[in-house]
N, C-alpha and C positions, 0 to 999 in steps of 0.2 A: 504494500500500500504506500503510495508516494505521499510527500508532505502536503500536497494540495488536497488530497482525499482525507488526510488526517484531520484537516480543519472541519470537515463535515462528519466524519465517522471516527470516533475515538475508541480504540481498542484493537487488540491483535488476535483475539480468540475467534472461534469459528462463527459465532453469531455476528460479530462485527464484520467479518469477511463476507458473510452472506448478505449483509445490508448493502454491499457494493452493487448488487443487482438493481437497487432502487436509488442509485446515486444521482441520476438525472432528476428524479422527483425531489430528493433531499436538497440538492443545490438550488433548484428552481424555487423552493419554498423557504430558503434561507434558514434551515434548521441544522442542529448538530445532534447526531445520535451518539450518546455516551454509553458504550457497551463494554467499557473497560472495568477491571477489578480483579479481585482474587478469584481464581477458578476453583480452588479447593474449598468446598463447603465445610470440610473438617479441619481447616486451618486453625491453629491455636496460638501462633506467634504474634504477640501484641505489636511488635515492631512493623510487621507487614500490614496490619490493620491501620496503624498510625500513618504509615507511608501512603496508603490508599486515601485516607481522609485528607492529608496534606496535598496530595496530587489533585484531588477533586476541588479543594478550596482554591488552588492556583488556577485551575481551569475556569472556575466561576468568575474570577477576577478578569481573565483575559477574553472570555467568550462574549460575543455581542449578539449571538443568534438565539433563537428559541431552542431550549434544551429538551431533548427527549432522553430521559434516563431509563435504562433497562434494569429493572429491579427483580425481586423475587416474591412470589405469592406466599412463601414461607413466613413472611412477616405477619400474615393473618393466622398463622397456626400457633396456638399458645405454647405447645411443647417445643417446636423447632425454633421459635422466636427467642429462646433462651441461649441458643448457640452464638458464639462470638461472631461467626460469619454473618448471621442474620442481624444481630445487634448493630454491626457496622453498617449494614444496608439501611437500617432504621436511622442511624446518625446522618448518613448521606442524604436521605430523603428530607430530613429536617433542615439540613443546610440548603438544599434546593429551595424549599418553601420560604426560607428566610432570605437567601442571597440572590436567587434568580427571579427576575421580574416576569419572565416568560418561560414556562416550563410545562412538561407533560411527563408524568411518571407512569411507565407501563410495567406491571409486574407479571412475569412469565412463570409458568409451571415448570415441571421437569421437561427439558427439551431433548428430543431424540434426533440424532443426526450423526454424520460421519465426522467424528472428532477423536482425539487421543486422550481426552480427560478421563483417567481411570476412576475418578470419583463421581462421575455422573451415574445416576441410578441404573440405567440399563447397561452401561459399560461395566459397572461393578458386578452386576449379576452375571453378565455374559462371561467376563474374565474368570470369575470364581468357578462357574460351571465348566468352562473350557479347560481350566487347569486342575480340575478335581480338588479344589480347595473348599473347605467348609466355611459357612457363614451363618449369621443369625437371621432368622426370618420372623419378623414381628407381626403377630396376629392382630386383627381388628384395625389395621391401618389401611388407609386408602391413598393412592397417589394419582396426580393428574398429569397426563402426558400429552405432548403435542409434537408432531413432526416439525422440525425447524423451518421447513418451507411454508407450512401452514401458519406457524407462529408469526413469521415475518410478514407474510401476505396480510394477515389480520392486524398486525402492528400498523401497517400503512393505512388500513381502513380506519383504525382508531385515530391516527394522526390527522387524517383528512377531516374527520368529524369533530375534532377538538382543537383545530388549528389556533383559535383565538381564546382558548380556555386554559386556566391553570388547574390541573386535575390529576387525580390518581386513578388508574384503571387497571383492574385485574383481568388479564386475558387467560381464559381457561377453556379446556375441553368440556363439553357438557356432560361427559362421562368420567367417572372416577374408577380406578382399577386397584385391586388388591395385589400385593406383591406376589401372591400365589399365581394369579392370572399371568403376570409378566414372566415369571419363572417357568411356568408350564409351556409357554410358547417358545421360550429360548431353549428349553430342554428338547423340544421337537426339532428345532432348527439345527441344534448341535448333535442331536441323537445321543445325548448323554444325560445321565441322572444327576440332578443337583444334590449336593451334600449340605444339608442345613439343619439347624436346631431351632425349633419353634419356641418363640418367647412371647410372653404376654406384655402388651403395652396398652396404656390407656387409649381409649377410643379417640380418634381425631377430634381436635377442638378447633376446627377451622371457622373463622369468622371474618368474612370479607364483605365489603360494600363496592358498589360500582363495578359489577362484573360484566364483562363482554364474553359471552359464550360462543364457542365455535361448535356448530352442530356436526356430529360425526355419527357414522353408522356402527352397527354392532361388530363389524369386522375390522374396525379402524386400528385397534391395537396390534392385531396379527399382521395387518398390512404394513404398518410402519416398521415393525420389528423385522419382518422378512426383508423389507427394503434396505435396511442398513446392516443386518447381521447374517444374512444367508449368503 
């Protein structure tokens, strides 16, 4: 990504790179997509979180365009919101609302796509099954998954509808899936049995407002997992 594109799309991860498809729209509407940050949701090093906060504050001072910040729907989950990764996202959202006069926050669910992040939900399950490694399977949990292509296409729709508004929007699949559903499909793709230990966790405590639902059919999960893992 060259310096000129960096002014419009901030980030080096696969979501930022995918936004290049919409660069013409982004430039025409004078907006900045901020899709940078810590990729490891299990990160615990406070120095890395502080660095991310400082980097964003510097960006806010220099940026003159409308900011589209790519955040996470985990903020609305009482249990996951306790993690350092999510707490840092909350801090950045507060900075945006205080420092940026023109912004839009889009919170994404678990994104499925071709990337090398071992900590993404589906990559984690896939790698564990493929390498015959055991892992914990938490019962009573539900996860929301979207194909990265569908996520970005709908991000653009949200941006179009909220061009002159300061707002936070949660972009979600209209269907939630249990970890067992995801694992069963990956087992079939790999033709291998997953090694896991079932553990009980409190039921999801997801509380979100301003939800933009993407309508998907009953085969959606299988379709996107085959797309990226078969």
